[in-house]
C-alpha positions, 0 to 999 in steps of 0.5 A: 374489503369485499369479504367484509362487505359480504359478511356485513350483508349476511347470508341472504343473496337477495341483499346483494346488489349488482355492484356487489356482484361486480365486486365479487366477480372482480375479486375472483379474477384478481385472486386468480391472477395473483396466484399466477404472478400477480397484477401490475397497475398500468403506472407500475408496468410503464415504470418497469418498461422504462428500463427497456424502452425509451417511450414506455407509456407509448409502448404499453398504450400501443399493446393495449390498443392493438389488444395484444395484452390483457387489461382491465379497470379496477377502481379507476386504475388500469390493471395488467396481469403479470403472467403475460410479460417476460420477467427479464425485460417486460416484453409480451410472452409470445405464447400469450400473444398467440392465445389472445390472437385466437380469442380477440375476434370472438371475445370482448375485453372483459370476456377475454380477461375472464376466459383466462381465469375460468375452468376450461373442459379441454384443460381438465377443468384447470384455468388457462392462466395456471397452465400458460407456463407449463403447457402453452400448446394445450392452452392454445388449443383450448383458445382455438376451440373457444374461437370456433365455438363462438363463430 
């Protein structure tokens, strides 16, 4: 949909309003996460957790309130990037928790989500989300550097 809206607007950037800019930014975020395991809606994730937890909605809500998982709103729906969950049982990947722990006190929720999908110089311009599985210690060091840069 965003591509169609941009094509309809033409090439003049003066015709793009703030809502379109937000849509483009969200489109970029979602594309990066889709390339790294996809995105769950909050309802889908709670349904998945229901196979392993007696109170899946409560578990997911606690993770969100405690800022242990990345999440963002998209058109009235809570979205959760899949890369942060273990495929076998839906628990949070400990490496992701460690990275989030470095950033949670210096970045707000939206900034935290975007940090994972922006190129980082300590990762040779790669995205943290792309390197989490392959080189979590390096991503942790990039998060740590970001933490100290924002203090």
